[in-house]
C-alpha positions, 0 to 999 in steps of 0.5 A: 868263762876265765877264772878271776884271779883273787883279789889278794894270794893270801886272802884266797884258798884252793881247795883242789887242784886247778884242773879238773881231776878224777877220783872214784869214777867222779869228776872233781872241780876246784873252788876257791875260798877264804882263809876264815872259810877253809878254817871252818870247814876244816873245823867242821870235820867230823871223825873219818872225814879226810877230804874237804869233799868228805866235810862238805858232803855230811854239812850239804846232807850229801850221801858219802862217797864210796870208798874203794876197796883195798885189794886183797893182801897177797900171800907173803912169800917165804922165800924166793929162788928166782935163778930156780924159779921157785917160791915158797910159801911163809912158815915152808918146813924144810929138814935134814939129817946131817952127821947123826944130827937132825935139822930144820928150817922154816921160809921166813921173810925171805930167807931161811930160818933153822929152829935151833939157832932162830938164824937166818940165811938168804939162800939154800946153799948157805943153809946148808953150810950153816950145819957144817954141810960143804960141798954137797948139792943143798937142793938134793940133801933137804926134804919137805912133807907133801902129803905126808910123804918126805920129798926132796926139794931138787923135785919140787923145782922145774927141771927145765931151770936146772942148770946142768955140767956138762961131763966134757967140761975141762978145767 
């Protein structure tokens, strides 16, 4: 049976979209109500009711629909290096000595943050250059503790992803 159009567009309010909608495994149907009924419905809203369906369920003494549970939060990635296909968790600490000075940094929110100056650097090479080391392989200069043992960051990388220069290269 075709839907009867309202007498006046101002006198009617569509609660839900005209088509059938599925939400949380349930089919939701639309109904037309007058503006004053719609206003009264929302005036009857309590606490955590977020939809017309929630309000009507309370008024009609129906059990509430089960709210979908949120996905567990993903662990924060402190620093990711897609070129070397490696990720460090938030707070991961690295350290090194350079010209008699010890330096420490942590992977925080996508950058390396030095502990001595609290400045963030977008890459391990930028971190290395920030201490004055210019032409060094940063992966072979910075260390971490792995089960209490000192370990080069170079050793954490997948060796197949490391780009090596050919000895025969001419410049």
